[in-house]
C-alpha positions in Angstrom: 22.1 45.4 251.7 18.5 46.0 250.7 17.3 49.4 249.4 19.2 51.9 247.2 22.7 51.2 246.1 24.9 49.3 243.6 23.7 45.8 242.5 26.1 43.1 243.8 25.7 41.3 240.5 25.8 43.8 237.7 27.1 46.9 239.5 24.4 49.2 238.4 22.7 51.6 240.8 19.2 50.5 241.8 16.5 52.0 244.0 15.2 48.7 245.2 17.7 45.9 245.9 16.8 42.6 247.7 18.4 41.4 250.9 21.5 40.1 249.0 22.0 43.4 247.2 20.6 42.4 243.8 18.6 44.6 241.5 15.2 43.5 240.1 16.7 42.8 236.6 19.4 40.5 238.0 16.9 38.7 240.2 14.6 38.0 237.3 17.5 36.7 235.2 18.6 34.2 237.8 15.2 32.9 239.1 12.6 30.9 237.1 13.5 28.9 234.0 17.2 28.5 233.0 20.5 26.8 233.8 21.5 26.3 237.4 24.4 28.5 238.2 26.0 25.6 240.1 25.5 22.4 238.1 24.5 23.9 234.7 21.3 21.7 234.5 18.3 23.3 232.8 15.3 23.5 235.3 11.9 25.0 235.3 12.1 26.6 238.8 15.4 28.1 239.9 15.8 29.8 243.3 16.5 33.5 243.5 20.2 32.6 243.7 19.9 30.8 240.3 20.3 27.3 241.8 18.2 24.2 241.2 16.7 22.5 244.3 19.3 19.7 244.2 22.2 22.2 244.4 20.4 24.3 247.0 20.3 21.2 249.3 24.0 20.8 249.0 24.3 24.1 250.9 23.2 22.3 254.0 25.9 19.7 254.0 27.6 18.3 256.0 24.7 18.4 258.4 22.5 16.4 256.0 23.7 13.2 254.4 21.7 10.9 252.1 22.4 7.6 254.0 19.2 7.0 255.9 18.3 3.4 256.8 15.4 4.1 259.2 12.8 1.3 259.1 10.0 3.6 260.2 10.6 6.2 257.5 11.8 4.2 254.4 10.8 7.1 252.1 13.2 9.5 253.9 16.7 9.7 252.3 18.3 12.2 254.7 20.0 11.9 258.1 20.7 14.9 260.3 23.5 14.5 262.8 23.5 10.7 262.0 19.7 10.4 262.8 16.8 9.9 260.5 15.6 13.4 259.5 11.9 12.5 259.9 12.6 11.0 263.3 14.5 14.0 264.4 11.7 16.4 263.5 9.1 14.2 265.3 11.0 14.5 268.6 10.5 18.2 268.6 6.8 18.3 267.9 5.0 19.2 271.1 2.0 21.5 271.7 1.5 23.3 268.4 -2.0 24.8 269.0 -2.2 28.2 267.3 -2.8 31.3 269.4 -6.4 32.4 268.9 -5.6 36.1 268.2 -3.4 35.3 265.2 -5.6 32.6 263.5 -7.1 35.1 261.0 -3.6 35.6 259.5 -3.2 31.8 258.8 0.2 31.4 260.5 2.0 28.1 261.2 4.3 27.0 263.9 7.9 26.6 262.9 10.2 24.5 265.2 13.6 25.9 265.7 15.2 22.6 266.7 17.3 24.5 269.2 18.2 23.1 272.6 20.1 26.3 273.6 20.1 29.8 272.3 23.5 29.2 270.7 22.6 26.0 268.9 23.7 26.7 265.3 23.1 23.1 264.2 19.5 23.5 265.2 19.4 26.6 263.1 20.5 24.6 260.1 17.7 22.1 260.7 15.2 24.9 260.7 16.6 26.4 257.5 16.4 23.0 255.8 12.7 22.7 256.8 11.8 26.2 255.5 13.2 25.2 252.1 11.2 21.9 252.2 8.0 23.9 252.9 8.8 26.3 250.1 8.7 29.2 252.5 10.6 32.2 251.0 9.8 35.6 252.6 8.0 35.5 256.0 7.1 37.5 259.0 7.5 35.7 262.4 6.8 36.2 266.0 9.1 35.2 268.9 7.7 34.4 272.4 8.9 34.7 275.9 8.2 32.3 278.8 6.3 33.2 281.9 4.4 31.1 284.5 4.8 27.9 282.3 3.1 29.7 279.4 4.5 31.5 276.3 3.5 35.1 275.3 4.2 37.0 272.1 7.0 39.6 272.4 8.6 40.5 269.1 7.7 40.5 265.4 10.3 40.4 262.6 10.6 39.7 258.9 13.1 37.4 257.2 13.7 35.1 254.3 14.8 31.5 253.9 17.7 30.2 251.8 15.4 30.4 248.8 15.8 34.2 248.8 18.7 34.8 251.1 22.0 33.0 250.5 22.8 33.1 254.3 19.3 32.0 255.3 17.0 33.6 257.9 18.1 35.9 260.7 16.1 34.1 263.4 18.0 34.4 266.7 17.6 34.8 270.4 20.1 37.3 271.5 19.8 38.7 275.0 22.1 41.7 274.5 20.2 44.8 275.5 22.0 46.8 272.8 20.2 44.7 270.2 16.8 46.1 270.8 14.0 46.9 273.2 12.7 43.3 273.4 16.0 42.2 275.0 15.7 45.1 277.5 12.2 44.0 278.4 13.4 40.4 279.1 16.3 41.7 281.3 14.2 44.2 283.2 11.6 41.5 284.0 14.0 38.6 284.6 12.4 36.6 281.7 13.8 34.5 278.9 13.1 33.7 275.3 11.0 30.7 274.3 13.5 29.1 271.9 11.6 25.9 270.8 9.4 27.5 268.1 8.4 30.6 266.4 5.1 31.6 264.7 5.5 32.1 260.9 3.4 34.1 258.5 4.2 33.1 254.9 4.4 36.1 252.5 4.6 36.4 248.7 7.3 39.1 248.8 9.7 41.0 251.0 7.4 44.1 250.8 4.4 42.0 252.0 6.5 40.7 254.9 7.5 44.2 255.9 3.9 45.5 255.7 2.7 42.6 257.8 5.4 43.1 260.4 4.3 46.7 260.7 0.6 45.7 261.0 1.2 43.0 263.7 3.4 45.4 265.6 0.7 48.0 265.8 -2.3 45.7 266.3 -0.8 43.5 269.0 1.6 46.1 270.7 4.6 44.0 270.0 8.3 44.9 269.8 9.8 45.1 266.4 13.2 44.1 265.1 
């Protein structure tokens, strides 16, 4: 929906729309100071969808419930799939050493919380953590597995629920019609590394797009 077209909010034609089809004027009217479009409460920082943080978190229910009674994490209110949210995240933390070649870009590892390629509940856990980290637009790299190591394969750009109502588009499709990276995996009998992705936090969608292009060219990666 991004690019030229009619704004999904006001209906006016705009040259530059965001990923949800909104023009710059409507985005500025919704974000920042103002009343939350969901609860009506006045807040200093609204998301790009016009919601306060409390209402944004409601989008993640019923996966997240405020009923945590974990003795190790008394400050944690949430449970995820009936388990302490902090405990759940800790289970997935493994080797998170940053690849040397990408360190200059100051990236961070982001766990996907997936146990299979099709794990949508894991996707929701990742989306929740992106919001907690205040990550909006970002570029990310997906890896493949070979000889008990992981190697970078594809670079993409996306946005969290802070800027996209549906969240990010991180996925691990193996359909060769979905791009050259999938063809590479099939031709070489390889598979995606689904446990984590490398994230490069960006200030805008344009910055994420430019960084995607730079990383693609510099490291000879597939693009989305």
